[in-house]
Backbone as JSON, one array per atom type, in Angstrom:
{
  "sequence": "MIRIGDFARLARISVRALRHYEAEGLLKPAHVDARSRYRYYDLQQLAVLERLLLLKELGFPLRAVRELLAVAPQEFRTALVRHQATLQRQLREKERILAQVAALRTWLDGEPQAQAGTPGMVVRTKSYPAIRALSVRATVSPASNALTDMFEDAERRARRSRAESAPILLIHSGAQQVSRLDVEVCIPVSRSCRLEGARDVEDEPLAASVTYRGPYAEPAALYRRMRHWLGRQQLTLANRPIREIYHRFGADQVGYRLPGHRLAANPQRFVTELAIPIEEGPS",
  "N": [[0.94, -1.32, -0.07], [0.38, 2.39, -0.51], [1.07, 5.8, 0.56], [-1.58, 8.15, 0.81], [-0.83, 10.52, 0.06], [1.07, 9.91, -2.18], [-0.49, 8.31, -3.69], [-2.13, 10.11, -4.89], [-0.3, 11.25, -6.38], [0.0, 9.55, -8.33], [-2.15, 9.12, -9.53], [-2.04, 11.54, -10.67], [-4.15, 13.56, -9.62], [-5.35, 15.74, -6.68], [-4.62, 15.54, -3.3], [-6.77, 16.46, -1.72], [-9.26, 16.06, -3.54], [-9.12, 13.19, -3.39], [-9.9, 13.07, -0.89], [-12.27, 14.11, -1.08], [-13.72, 12.4, -2.53], [-13.38, 10.24, -0.74], [-15.28, 11.06, 1.39], [-17.55, 11.03, -0.38], [-18.13, 8.44, -0.06], [-17.14, 7.49, -2.49], [-14.45, 6.32, -2.98], [-13.08, 4.82, -0.81], [-10.09, 4.71, 1.34], [-7.68, 2.11, 1.55], [-6.52, 0.98, 4.0], [-6.5, 2.79, 7.06], [-4.62, 4.49, 9.4], [-4.75, 3.69, 12.92], [-3.91, 5.14, 14.91], [-2.61, 7.77, 14.09], [-4.35, 8.3, 11.95], [-3.69, 8.43, 9.27], [-3.77, 7.97, 5.86], [-4.18, 5.3, 3.84], [-3.49, 3.74, 0.62], [-4.2, 1.17, -1.74], [-2.79, -0.35, -4.59], [-4.23, -1.6, -6.47], [-6.4, -0.33, -6.26], [-6.14, 2.01, -8.11], [-7.26, 1.29, -10.7], [-10.03, 1.27, -10.19], [-10.42, 4.16, -9.52], [-9.44, 5.05, -11.73], [-11.63, 4.71, -13.49], [-13.72, 6.31, -12.07], [-13.03, 8.52, -12.18], [-13.1, 8.81, -15.31], [-15.82, 8.68, -15.74], [-16.98, 10.99, -14.18], [-16.04, 12.77, -16.04], [-17.1, 12.28, -18.34], [-19.35, 13.43, -17.59], [-21.44, 12.0, -15.73], [-23.67, 12.12, -12.87], [-23.0, 12.28, -9.45], [-24.32, 10.45, -7.81], [-24.79, 8.11, -9.77], [-22.33, 7.75, -10.7], [-21.46, 6.46, -8.31], [-22.81, 4.23, -8.19], [-22.32, 2.7, -10.65], [-19.38, 2.07, -10.26], [-18.79, -0.6, -9.94], [-20.07, -2.19, -11.53], [-21.04, -5.11, -13.81], [-19.44, -5.45, -16.98], [-21.65, -5.5, -18.98], [-23.88, -4.28, -17.98], [-22.35, -1.42, -17.59], [-22.27, -0.95, -19.78], [-24.86, -0.56, -20.84], [-25.9, 1.6, -19.23], [-23.93, 3.41, -20.33], [-25.37, 3.88, -23.27], [-27.89, 4.82, -21.96], [-27.05, 7.32, -21.15], [-25.62, 8.43, -23.28], [-27.84, 9.09, -24.89], [-29.22, 10.9, -23.25], [-27.51, 12.77, -23.14], [-27.53, 13.46, -25.99], [-29.92, 14.59, -26.13], [-29.66, 16.78, -24.44], [-27.83, 18.48, -26.16], [-29.3, 18.78, -28.3], [-31.32, 20.68, -27.03], [-29.4, 22.7, -26.41], [-27.98, 23.38, -29.04], [-30.81, 24.66, -29.75], [-31.3, 26.41, -28.25], [-28.93, 28.06, -28.79], [-29.45, 28.77, -31.3], [-31.79, 30.49, -31.07], [-30.3, 32.57, -29.65], [-28.66, 33.51, -31.78], [-30.49, 34.62, -33.35], [-31.93, 36.36, -31.98], [-29.95, 38.17, -32.04], [-29.81, 38.85, -34.54], [-32.12, 39.93, -34.9], [-31.95, 42.27, -32.8], [-30.1, 43.55, -34.41], [-31.7, 44.82, -36.14], [-33.17, 46.49, -35.03], [-34.41, 49.82, -34.09], [-32.21, 52.56, -32.56], [-32.64, 52.7, -29.35], [-33.81, 55.28, -26.84], [-31.47, 56.07, -24.1], [-31.69, 54.01, -21.37], [-34.24, 52.87, -22.21], [-35.73, 49.99, -22.74], [-35.35, 48.1, -25.61], [-37.48, 46.19, -28.33], [-38.01, 42.56, -27.86], [-37.98, 39.5, -29.21], [-39.71, 36.46, -28.35], [-41.01, 32.92, -27.87], [-43.97, 31.93, -27.24], [-46.69, 30.37, -25.42], [-50.67, 30.57, -25.57], [-53.35, 30.62, -23.7], [-56.84, 29.35, -24.27], [-59.69, 31.63, -24.5], [-62.64, 33.06, -22.96], [-64.75, 35.2, -24.73], [-66.27, 37.85, -26.06], [-67.2, 38.69, -28.84], [-66.59, 40.42, -32.09], [-66.46, 40.7, -35.43], [-65.31, 41.81, -38.44], [-64.46, 42.89, -41.58], [-62.06, 45.87, -42.19], [-60.58, 48.99, -42.97], [-57.17, 49.81, -42.24], [-56.61, 52.72, -41.98], [-58.82, 53.71, -41.17], [-61.18, 54.85, -38.12], [-62.59, 52.6, -37.49], [-61.67, 50.01, -36.13], [-61.37, 51.34, -33.55], [-64.22, 51.98, -33.03], [-65.2, 49.39, -33.22], [-64.14, 48.41, -30.84], [-64.77, 49.88, -28.74], [-67.52, 49.82, -28.69], [-67.88, 47.26, -28.35], [-66.84, 46.97, -25.55], [-68.98, 48.21, -23.93], [-70.75, 46.63, -24.32], [-70.15, 44.57, -23.23], [-70.07, 44.98, -20.35], [-71.21, 44.04, -18.1], [-70.38, 41.92, -17.89], [-67.91, 41.53, -18.17], [-64.59, 40.47, -17.93], [-61.59, 40.69, -16.11], [-59.1, 41.09, -17.95], [-56.41, 41.54, -20.78], [-58.09, 43.19, -23.57], [-58.06, 41.74, -26.91], [-56.94, 41.54, -30.41], [-57.88, 39.91, -32.99], [-56.14, 39.42, -35.95], [-57.3, 38.01, -38.8], [-56.45, 37.78, -41.55], [-53.98, 38.21, -41.83], [-51.02, 39.82, -41.08], [-49.7, 40.93, -43.47], [-51.39, 41.63, -45.11], [-52.54, 44.93, -46.13], [-54.11, 46.83, -46.83], [-57.08, 46.37, -46.7], [-58.39, 44.53, -44.02], [-59.1, 41.7, -42.34], [-60.53, 41.25, -39.14], [-60.97, 40.56, -35.99], [-62.56, 41.51, -32.88], [-61.62, 41.05, -29.22], [-63.18, 40.83, -26.45], [-62.57, 40.02, -23.13], [-64.62, 38.02, -21.0], [-66.83, 36.55, -18.66], [-66.84, 32.9, -18.01], [-69.62, 32.19, -17.63], [-70.98, 33.84, -19.66], [-73.38, 34.81, -21.9], [-74.02, 36.7, -23.96], [-74.79, 37.74, -27.24], [-72.69, 36.91, -29.53], [-70.68, 36.16, -27.92], [-67.9, 33.72, -27.26], [-65.94, 31.05, -27.19], [-62.59, 31.8, -27.49], [-60.34, 29.99, -29.54], [-57.16, 28.26, -27.92], [-53.7, 29.13, -28.33], [-51.2, 27.51, -29.3], [-48.41, 28.43, -30.31], [-46.16, 30.68, -30.69], [-44.55, 33.54, -32.22], [-43.75, 36.36, -30.04], [-43.6, 39.56, -29.57], [-43.48, 42.26, -27.33], [-44.05, 46.0, -26.66], [-43.87, 49.15, -25.42], [-45.32, 52.15, -25.85], [-46.53, 54.12, -28.75], [-48.88, 52.56, -31.24], [-47.44, 50.05, -33.11], [-46.61, 49.59, -36.51], [-48.47, 46.6, -37.58], [-47.41, 45.41, -40.09], [-44.74, 46.01, -40.54], [-43.39, 45.0, -38.35], [-44.16, 42.27, -38.94], [-42.41, 41.59, -41.21], [-40.14, 41.97, -40.14], [-40.24, 39.7, -38.38], [-40.44, 37.8, -39.93], [-37.9, 37.41, -40.71], [-36.36, 37.08, -38.44], [-37.39, 34.34, -37.9], [-36.31, 32.95, -39.93], [-33.65, 32.21, -39.24], [-34.2, 30.17, -37.44], [-35.48, 26.86, -36.82], [-38.19, 27.11, -37.53], [-41.48, 28.43, -38.86], [-44.02, 30.14, -40.24], [-47.43, 29.97, -39.3], [-50.58, 28.74, -40.07], [-52.53, 30.49, -38.72], [-54.76, 32.84, -36.73], [-53.42, 36.14, -36.28], [-52.24, 37.78, -33.32], [-52.97, 40.81, -31.71], [-52.26, 42.09, -28.49], [-53.58, 44.16, -25.95], [-52.33, 45.59, -23.42], [-51.97, 47.61, -21.77], [-53.7, 51.0, -22.62], [-55.58, 53.39, -24.6], [-58.95, 54.44, -23.72], [-62.55, 55.43, -24.35], [-64.17, 55.21, -22.5], [-66.97, 55.44, -22.03], [-70.0, 54.36, -21.29], [-69.02, 52.28, -20.11], [-66.9, 51.18, -17.48], [-62.97, 50.71, -16.77], [-60.51, 48.87, -15.22], [-58.18, 51.24, -13.96], [-55.11, 50.55, -13.91], [-55.33, 49.4, -16.86], [-55.34, 51.71, -18.31], [-54.22, 54.39, -20.25], [-53.62, 57.58, -20.82], [-51.65, 59.02, -22.19], [-50.06, 58.23, -25.22], [-47.51, 57.14, -25.24], [-47.52, 55.72, -23.09], [-48.85, 53.55, -23.61], [-48.76, 49.66, -23.88], [-48.42, 46.93, -25.66], [-48.71, 43.65, -27.22], [-47.5, 41.54, -29.87], [-48.23, 38.86, -31.23], [-47.47, 36.23, -33.38], [-48.54, 33.19, -34.9], [-46.58, 30.49, -35.09], [-45.05, 27.31, -36.42], [-42.9, 24.34, -35.49], [-40.34, 23.5, -37.72], [-38.53, 24.11, -40.85], [-38.68, 27.1, -42.56]],
  "CA": [[0.14, -0.1, 0.05], [1.23, 3.76, -0.51], [0.48, 6.75, 1.28], [-2.29, 9.36, 0.13], [0.24, 12.01, -1.18], [2.01, 9.09, -3.48], [-1.48, 7.62, -4.45], [-2.72, 11.14, -5.36], [0.53, 11.83, -7.75], [0.23, 8.68, -9.07], [-3.25, 9.56, -10.4], [-2.36, 12.91, -11.0], [-5.34, 14.54, -9.01], [-5.05, 15.97, -5.51], [-5.26, 14.97, -1.89], [-8.08, 17.42, -1.26], [-9.91, 15.34, -4.23], [-9.35, 11.94, -2.65], [-10.54, 12.98, 0.23], [-13.58, 14.34, -1.07], [-14.36, 11.14, -2.93], [-13.99, 9.19, 0.33], [-16.34, 11.51, 2.18], [-18.74, 10.68, -0.78], [-18.39, 7.13, -0.56], [-16.95, 6.77, -3.93], [-13.42, 5.62, -3.17], [-12.33, 4.65, 0.59], [-8.78, 4.43, 1.83], [-7.66, 0.79, 2.02], [-6.05, 1.36, 5.37], [-6.56, 3.83, 8.1], [-3.77, 4.06, 10.74], [-5.6, 3.9, 14.03], [-3.33, 6.26, 15.76], [-2.03, 8.54, 13.19], [-5.32, 8.48, 10.72], [-3.23, 8.47, 7.84], [-4.7, 6.88, 4.78], [-3.29, 4.41, 2.82], [-4.59, 2.8, -1.0], [-3.8, -0.25, -2.28], [-2.66, 0.0, -5.89], [-5.45, -2.12, -7.24], [-7.65, 0.77, -6.45], [-6.02, 2.87, -9.09], [-8.31, 1.03, -11.76], [-11.37, 2.1, -9.72], [-10.02, 5.71, -9.45], [-9.68, 5.55, -13.36], [-13.01, 4.79, -13.69], [-14.71, 7.31, -11.1], [-12.51, 9.94, -13.18], [-13.88, 8.99, -16.77], [-17.54, 8.82, -15.39], [-17.28, 12.46, -14.12], [-15.42, 13.59, -17.28], [-18.39, 11.96, -19.19], [-20.66, 14.02, -17.03], [-22.48, 11.42, -14.97], [-23.74, 12.75, -11.83], [-22.38, 11.44, -8.32], [-24.99, 8.96, -7.64], [-24.72, 7.46, -10.99], [-20.97, 7.33, -10.45], [-21.28, 5.5, -7.04], [-23.59, 2.64, -8.83], [-21.52, 2.12, -11.81], [-18.04, 1.76, -10.18], [-18.39, -1.93, -9.75], [-20.8, -3.06, -12.33], [-20.63, -5.67, -14.48], [-19.65, -4.58, -18.36], [-22.7, -5.34, -19.65], [-24.45, -3.22, -16.82], [-22.02, -0.44, -17.65], [-22.66, -0.45, -21.37], [-26.26, -0.15, -20.84], [-25.97, 2.87, -18.79], [-23.38, 4.24, -21.13], [-26.44, 3.82, -23.78], [-28.72, 5.76, -21.35], [-26.28, 8.5, -20.6], [-25.6, 9.04, -24.53], [-29.36, 9.38, -25.15], [-29.34, 12.2, -22.71], [-26.34, 14.02, -23.51], [-27.88, 14.19, -27.15], [-31.3, 15.37, -25.93], [-29.03, 18.05, -23.77], [-27.24, 19.0, -27.07], [-30.3, 19.34, -28.99], [-31.47, 21.78, -26.45], [-28.05, 23.53, -26.28], [-28.08, 23.8, -30.61], [-32.04, 25.16, -29.84], [-30.87, 27.83, -27.56], [-27.91, 28.86, -29.52], [-30.04, 29.43, -32.58], [-32.57, 31.67, -30.53], [-29.05, 33.71, -29.36], [-28.2, 34.12, -33.02], [-31.82, 34.91, -34.04], [-32.1, 37.36, -31.16], [-28.69, 39.06, -32.02], [-30.05, 39.41, -35.73], [-33.54, 41.03, -34.23], [-31.34, 43.81, -32.59], [-29.3, 44.33, -35.56], [-32.77, 45.86, -36.97], [-33.93, 47.38, -33.88], [-33.89, 51.39, -34.12], [-31.51, 52.86, -31.47], [-33.86, 53.29, -28.18], [-33.23, 56.24, -25.91], [-31.16, 55.16, -23.21], [-32.92, 53.64, -20.46], [-35.48, 52.61, -22.75], [-35.53, 48.68, -23.52], [-35.85, 47.69, -27.1], [-38.05, 44.96, -28.38], [-37.12, 41.5, -28.15], [-38.71, 38.34, -29.69], [-39.32, 35.03, -27.65], [-41.56, 32.16, -28.16], [-44.71, 31.16, -25.9], [-48.37, 29.95, -25.58], [-51.77, 31.62, -25.28], [-54.38, 29.83, -23.13], [-58.04, 30.11, -24.61], [-60.27, 32.38, -23.4], [-64.19, 33.38, -23.29], [-64.63, 36.73, -25.26], [-67.42, 38.99, -26.68], [-66.45, 38.94, -30.38], [-66.95, 40.97, -33.15], [-65.5, 40.52, -36.54], [-65.48, 42.87, -39.61], [-63.45, 43.52, -42.69], [-61.53, 47.2, -41.97], [-59.57, 49.43, -43.63], [-56.27, 50.27, -41.25], [-56.54, 53.85, -41.65], [-60.33, 54.1, -40.38], [-61.7, 54.54, -36.85], [-63.66, 51.23, -37.37], [-61.3, 49.24, -35.2], [-61.98, 51.9, -32.36], [-65.31, 52.08, -32.92], [-65.6, 48.26, -32.68], [-63.61, 48.3, -29.22], [-65.68, 50.68, -27.73], [-69.2, 49.06, -28.63], [-67.7, 45.66, -27.47], [-66.7, 47.06, -24.15], [-70.07, 48.73, -23.7], [-71.91, 45.35, -24.28], [-69.6, 43.6, -22.27], [-69.72, 45.91, -19.17], [-71.57, 43.34, -16.95], [-69.76, 40.24, -17.68], [-66.39, 41.92, -18.44], [-62.93, 39.73, -17.08], [-60.13, 41.36, -15.88], [-57.88, 40.62, -18.86], [-56.48, 42.39, -21.85], [-58.68, 43.12, -24.58], [-57.47, 40.99, -27.8], [-57.59, 41.74, -31.75], [-57.3, 38.56, -33.91], [-56.07, 39.49, -37.34], [-57.49, 36.48, -39.64], [-56.04, 38.07, -43.12], [-52.27, 38.44, -42.03], [-50.38, 41.32, -41.35], [-49.07, 41.11, -44.59], [-52.63, 42.55, -45.96], [-52.37, 46.52, -45.2], [-55.29, 47.66, -47.54], [-58.09, 45.75, -45.84], [-58.09, 43.74, -42.8], [-60.21, 40.88, -41.72], [-60.21, 41.66, -37.86], [-61.99, 40.32, -34.66], [-62.35, 42.32, -31.69], [-62.47, 39.94, -28.63], [-63.52, 41.71, -25.04], [-62.87, 38.86, -22.29], [-65.81, 37.89, -20.61], [-66.64, 35.61, -17.5], [-67.02, 32.0, -18.64], [-71.14, 32.14, -17.88], [-71.48, 34.89, -20.32], [-74.25, 34.2, -22.79], [-74.32, 37.41, -24.88], [-75.07, 37.56, -28.47], [-71.16, 37.09, -29.88], [-69.82, 35.46, -26.93], [-67.46, 32.71, -27.91], [-64.68, 30.41, -26.84], [-61.52, 31.96, -28.69], [-59.28, 29.08, -29.19], [-55.5, 28.7, -27.43], [-52.62, 29.36, -29.24], [-49.94, 26.67, -28.97], [-47.17, 28.49, -30.36], [-46.32, 32.01, -31.42], [-43.31, 34.59, -31.58], [-44.21, 37.11, -29.29], [-43.36, 40.72, -29.24], [-43.96, 43.06, -26.28], [-43.52, 46.88, -26.77], [-44.13, 50.28, -25.17], [-45.29, 53.31, -26.96], [-48.06, 54.1, -29.74], [-48.98, 51.25, -31.9], [-46.52, 49.84, -34.16], [-47.26, 48.7, -37.78], [-47.98, 45.02, -37.7], [-46.88, 44.57, -41.26], [-43.34, 45.94, -40.31], [-43.05, 43.76, -37.24], [-44.14, 40.88, -39.64], [-41.35, 41.45, -41.92], [-38.42, 41.56, -39.11], [-40.33, 38.41, -37.85], [-39.83, 36.64, -40.83], [-36.43, 37.4, -40.92], [-36.22, 36.14, -37.22], [-37.86, 32.6, -37.94], [-35.37, 32.37, -41.09], [-32.39, 31.81, -38.45], [-34.29, 28.96, -36.76], [-36.24, 25.95, -37.09], [-39.68, 27.62, -37.33], [-42.21, 28.57, -40.02], [-45.15, 30.96, -40.02], [-48.72, 29.21, -39.11], [-51.86, 29.52, -40.67], [-53.7, 31.02, -37.77], [-54.79, 34.43, -36.32], [-51.85, 36.8, -35.46], [-52.85, 38.59, -32.17], [-52.54, 41.85, -30.97], [-53.13, 42.14, -27.17], [-53.54, 45.23, -25.66], [-52.08, 45.14, -21.71], [-52.33, 49.15, -21.81], [-54.07, 51.37, -24.02], [-56.52, 54.59, -24.37], [-60.26, 54.2, -24.15], [-63.36, 56.54, -24.02], [-64.97, 54.66, -21.32], [-68.54, 56.01, -22.22], [-70.84, 53.71, -20.65], [-68.31, 51.16, -18.92], [-65.43, 51.33, -16.87], [-61.98, 49.77, -17.0], [-59.7, 49.44, -14.07], [-56.97, 52.12, -13.72], [-53.76, 50.02, -14.77], [-55.01, 49.19, -17.76], [-55.61, 52.91, -19.21], [-53.17, 55.56, -20.45], [-53.94, 59.07, -21.87], [-50.63, 59.2, -22.86], [-49.99, 56.74, -26.31], [-45.97, 56.72, -24.68], [-47.39, 54.61, -21.95], [-48.92, 51.9, -24.15], [-48.27, 48.5, -23.72], [-49.01, 46.13, -26.77], [-47.97, 42.58, -27.23], [-48.27, 41.27, -31.08], [-47.77, 37.19, -31.11], [-47.41, 35.6, -34.8], [-48.4, 31.85, -34.81], [-45.67, 30.08, -35.4], [-45.0, 25.96, -36.06], [-41.85, 23.85, -35.8], [-39.93, 23.15, -39.13], [-38.16, 25.27, -41.75], [-39.47, 28.14, -43.75]],
  "C": [[0.97, 1.3, 0.17], [0.31, 4.9, 0.35], [-0.55, 7.59, 0.37], [-1.79, 9.95, -0.73], [0.51, 11.09, -2.31], [0.67, 8.73, -4.48], [-1.89, 8.66, -5.36], [-1.74, 11.8, -6.48], [0.49, 10.75, -8.75], [-0.99, 8.83, -10.27], [-3.45, 10.85, -10.87], [-3.63, 13.76, -10.53], [-4.69, 14.92, -7.4], [-5.61, 15.33, -4.57], [-6.79, 15.09, -1.54], [-9.37, 16.39, -2.13], [-10.04, 13.84, -3.67], [-9.8, 11.86, -1.49], [-11.83, 13.45, 0.32], [-14.38, 13.07, -1.44], [-14.4, 10.31, -1.64], [-15.14, 9.59, 1.05], [-17.87, 11.4, 1.21], [-19.09, 9.4, -0.9], [-17.95, 6.49, -1.86], [-15.82, 5.87, -4.18], [-12.6, 5.91, -1.45], [-11.12, 4.36, 0.96], [-8.67, 2.63, 1.82], [-7.58, 0.36, 3.33], [-5.97, 2.68, 6.37], [-5.75, 3.84, 9.08], [-4.5, 4.6, 11.93], [-5.39, 4.77, 14.71], [-3.27, 7.68, 15.09], [-3.21, 9.25, 12.15], [-4.89, 8.63, 9.3], [-3.59, 7.5, 7.01], [-3.6, 6.16, 3.89], [-4.27, 3.79, 1.45], [-3.59, 2.05, -1.31], [-3.8, 0.05, -4.17], [-3.5, -0.36, -6.97], [-6.48, -1.09, -7.3], [-7.47, 1.87, -7.55], [-7.17, 2.48, -10.22], [-9.37, 1.6, -11.19], [-11.42, 3.73, -9.82], [-10.26, 6.06, -10.89], [-11.01, 5.57, -13.77], [-13.88, 5.49, -13.41], [-14.06, 8.55, -12.34], [-13.06, 10.37, -14.59], [-15.3, 8.96, -16.44], [-17.51, 10.24, -15.28], [-16.93, 12.98, -15.21], [-16.58, 13.45, -18.27], [-19.76, 12.53, -18.62], [-21.58, 13.44, -16.17], [-22.31, 12.0, -13.69], [-23.06, 11.95, -10.68], [-23.12, 10.28, -8.14], [-24.97, 8.05, -8.64], [-23.29, 6.78, -10.96], [-20.94, 6.33, -9.37], [-21.63, 4.4, -7.71], [-22.72, 2.23, -10.0], [-19.8, 1.93, -11.42], [-17.65, 0.4, -9.79], [-19.29, -2.85, -10.47], [-20.29, -3.69, -13.17], [-20.24, -5.16, -15.97], [-20.61, -4.51, -19.17], [-23.8, -4.34, -19.37], [-23.89, -2.13, -17.33], [-22.64, 0.03, -18.82], [-23.99, -0.17, -21.29], [-26.46, 1.39, -20.13], [-24.96, 3.9, -19.41], [-24.49, 4.57, -22.57], [-27.31, 5.09, -23.5], [-27.98, 7.16, -21.35], [-26.04, 9.31, -22.04], [-26.72, 9.41, -24.76], [-29.56, 10.8, -24.23], [-28.4, 13.2, -22.74], [-26.96, 14.61, -25.09], [-29.2, 14.74, -27.26], [-30.61, 16.83, -25.28], [-28.52, 18.78, -24.59], [-28.23, 19.67, -27.95], [-31.01, 20.64, -28.29], [-30.44, 23.1, -26.65], [-28.32, 23.99, -27.98], [-29.42, 24.75, -30.46], [-31.7, 26.59, -29.13], [-29.79, 28.62, -28.2], [-28.69, 29.39, -30.75], [-31.15, 30.54, -32.28], [-31.34, 32.77, -29.95], [-29.18, 34.29, -30.69], [-29.37, 34.65, -33.29], [-31.8, 36.27, -33.52], [-30.83, 38.54, -32.05], [-29.11, 39.64, -33.56], [-31.16, 40.27, -35.59], [-32.85, 42.12, -33.81], [-31.02, 44.43, -33.42], [-30.56, 45.53, -36.22], [-33.48, 46.5, -36.2], [-33.41, 49.13, -33.8], [-33.18, 51.5, -32.73], [-32.64, 53.78, -30.61], [-33.19, 54.44, -27.49], [-32.72, 55.68, -25.05], [-32.32, 55.13, -21.85], [-34.08, 53.12, -20.62], [-35.3, 51.12, -23.59], [-36.11, 48.62, -24.63], [-36.91, 46.45, -26.65], [-37.38, 44.03, -28.26], [-38.09, 40.39, -28.51], [-38.83, 37.31, -29.0], [-40.73, 34.39, -28.43], [-42.76, 31.78, -27.12], [-46.11, 30.82, -26.77], [-49.26, 30.8, -25.41], [-52.81, 30.42, -25.05], [-56.09, 30.52, -23.9], [-58.87, 30.48, -23.53], [-61.92, 32.83, -24.09], [-64.09, 34.68, -23.56], [-65.81, 37.02, -25.85], [-66.69, 39.31, -28.17], [-67.19, 39.52, -31.32], [-66.12, 41.3, -34.19], [-66.23, 41.57, -37.78], [-64.34, 43.03, -40.52], [-63.12, 45.28, -42.55], [-60.23, 47.83, -42.79], [-58.71, 50.14, -42.32], [-56.29, 51.77, -40.97], [-57.85, 54.43, -41.36], [-59.96, 53.83, -38.89], [-62.37, 53.37, -36.83], [-63.05, 50.26, -36.19], [-61.56, 50.02, -33.56], [-63.31, 51.76, -31.97], [-65.79, 50.32, -32.33], [-65.31, 47.58, -30.99], [-64.37, 48.65, -28.33], [-67.16, 50.18, -27.57], [-68.83, 47.9, -28.0], [-67.78, 45.82, -26.12], [-68.07, 47.6, -23.54], [-71.12, 47.4, -23.41], [-71.54, 44.36, -23.27], [-69.2, 44.02, -20.31], [-69.99, 45.07, -17.93], [-71.05, 41.95, -16.81], [-68.14, 40.33, -17.79], [-65.45, 41.11, -17.58], [-61.98, 40.45, -16.75], [-59.02, 40.97, -16.77], [-57.93, 41.56, -19.81], [-57.53, 42.01, -22.92], [-57.47, 42.5, -25.9], [-58.16, 41.37, -29.13], [-57.1, 40.47, -32.58], [-57.64, 39.29, -35.33], [-55.99, 38.18, -38.38], [-56.6, 36.88, -41.06], [-54.48, 38.06, -42.98], [-51.89, 39.74, -41.91], [-49.75, 41.82, -42.78], [-49.93, 42.05, -45.58], [-52.68, 43.86, -45.16], [-53.37, 47.41, -45.88], [-56.44, 47.27, -46.6], [-57.89, 44.62, -45.0], [-58.98, 42.82, -42.36], [-59.87, 40.79, -40.08], [-61.26, 41.15, -36.93], [-61.62, 40.52, -33.22], [-62.81, 41.38, -30.55], [-61.92, 40.59, -27.2], [-63.47, 40.34, -24.12], [-63.83, 39.1, -21.38], [-65.92, 36.69, -19.37], [-67.13, 34.28, -18.8], [-68.8, 31.78, -18.47], [-71.62, 33.03, -18.75], [-72.13, 34.47, -21.48], [-74.65, 35.25, -23.74], [-74.32, 37.22, -26.34], [-73.45, 37.83, -28.82], [-70.33, 36.71, -28.97], [-69.24, 34.35, -27.32], [-66.32, 32.16, -27.07], [-63.29, 30.95, -28.0], [-60.31, 30.95, -28.17], [-57.89, 29.36, -28.5], [-54.8, 28.79, -28.65], [-51.48, 28.86, -28.75], [-48.72, 27.2, -29.22], [-46.86, 29.59, -31.15], [-45.34, 32.94, -30.95], [-44.17, 35.58, -31.12], [-43.2, 38.41, -28.76], [-43.77, 41.61, -28.52], [-43.24, 44.69, -26.52], [-44.09, 47.95, -26.07], [-44.37, 51.38, -26.13], [-46.74, 53.09, -28.1], [-47.7, 52.6, -30.48], [-47.79, 51.22, -32.74], [-47.15, 49.27, -35.38], [-47.03, 47.32, -37.91], [-47.26, 44.4, -39.1], [-45.45, 44.82, -40.95], [-42.94, 45.16, -39.44], [-43.11, 42.6, -37.97], [-43.11, 40.76, -40.42], [-40.27, 41.02, -41.06], [-39.05, 40.3, -38.47], [-40.06, 37.53, -38.85], [-38.39, 36.21, -40.71], [-36.11, 36.57, -39.75], [-36.38, 34.51, -37.24], [-37.01, 32.28, -38.89], [-33.96, 31.86, -40.09], [-32.95, 30.77, -37.5], [-35.24, 27.99, -37.21], [-37.47, 26.01, -37.13], [-40.02, 28.13, -38.56], [-43.2, 29.33, -39.39], [-46.64, 29.81, -39.94], [-49.85, 29.73, -39.88], [-53.15, 29.69, -39.54], [-53.68, 32.44, -37.34], [-53.65, 35.1, -35.77], [-52.94, 37.47, -34.31], [-52.29, 39.89, -31.85], [-53.46, 42.07, -29.35], [-52.71, 43.45, -26.44], [-53.64, 45.3, -23.81], [-52.4, 46.84, -21.2], [-52.78, 49.92, -22.99], [-55.23, 52.92, -23.78], [-57.94, 53.94, -24.71], [-60.99, 55.05, -23.55], [-64.11, 56.25, -22.83], [-66.3, 55.2, -21.47], [-69.38, 54.73, -22.36], [-70.66, 52.69, -20.15], [-67.52, 51.98, -18.32], [-64.5, 50.55, -16.82], [-60.98, 49.82, -15.43], [-58.23, 50.41, -14.82], [-55.48, 51.79, -14.65], [-53.73, 49.59, -15.89], [-55.2, 50.22, -18.89], [-54.39, 53.62, -19.08], [-53.68, 56.52, -21.48], [-52.94, 58.99, -22.8], [-50.36, 57.98, -24.05], [-48.38, 56.39, -25.83], [-45.88, 55.58, -23.73], [-47.91, 53.45, -22.53], [-48.28, 50.82, -23.81], [-48.89, 47.37, -24.57], [-48.34, 44.9, -27.0], [-48.54, 42.07, -28.97], [-47.51, 39.52, -31.23], [-48.53, 37.05, -32.67], [-47.39, 34.13, -34.67], [-47.32, 31.48, -35.58], [-45.72, 28.26, -35.51], [-43.05, 25.64, -36.32], [-41.3, 23.56, -37.5], [-39.42, 24.42, -39.67], [-38.94, 25.96, -42.46], [-39.37, 27.85, -44.7]]
}
């Protein structure tokens, strides 16, 4: 047997590491002197230490290392197969995140220079739950006041059943259509609402989302930037309605009342979210 320092030098690790492995129950000394408490190792333990170090290099957690130090070759091989599958899943996830980082850098390259202390827009993927809403659908010109009138009328009608949630505009025609838009105003209401026009608005399983502060942005311009962003990832546009969600907005409140935190007299304080439906797969 050899002393702990000599064994550490032979294995090219520190004495501190050997003491750590002992404390974790991974590799105990072959002998501990009863009087001096000095530790000694048998050279045969070098093979066990080499497997321990290899398993750590391969990324096995300590619990798994402890279980695999003395198993038969076939069981060891099975553990390696399982670990390989885990690493491949983690690699795919890391590659997905890397693609997101690269796409976000591309997105920010197209972002106008913001004032100091003002965060710019960022894009991320998320889902949206189904909601009960009072719905009004029409084809309108973006340049008209038709949308404002639709929201005001719907808010008045929904006032007794209004749910405390942000109103939504569904754009069925796609943001690339700029002259006439097929839109649906959705005012959140209680689940029990049976007003004419009340319906369950479907959930959105996956969308590219941008939340911004200030005056309403042009959806078509954001849509073009979004397509460029999607091109950097394994994502493509889906044939589902685009959503504009108005978290803080202006409203007349004639015939109805909304919570104060939803309202802003100054458009610079508006908060709007644009959600463009997407699917996994190359565009």
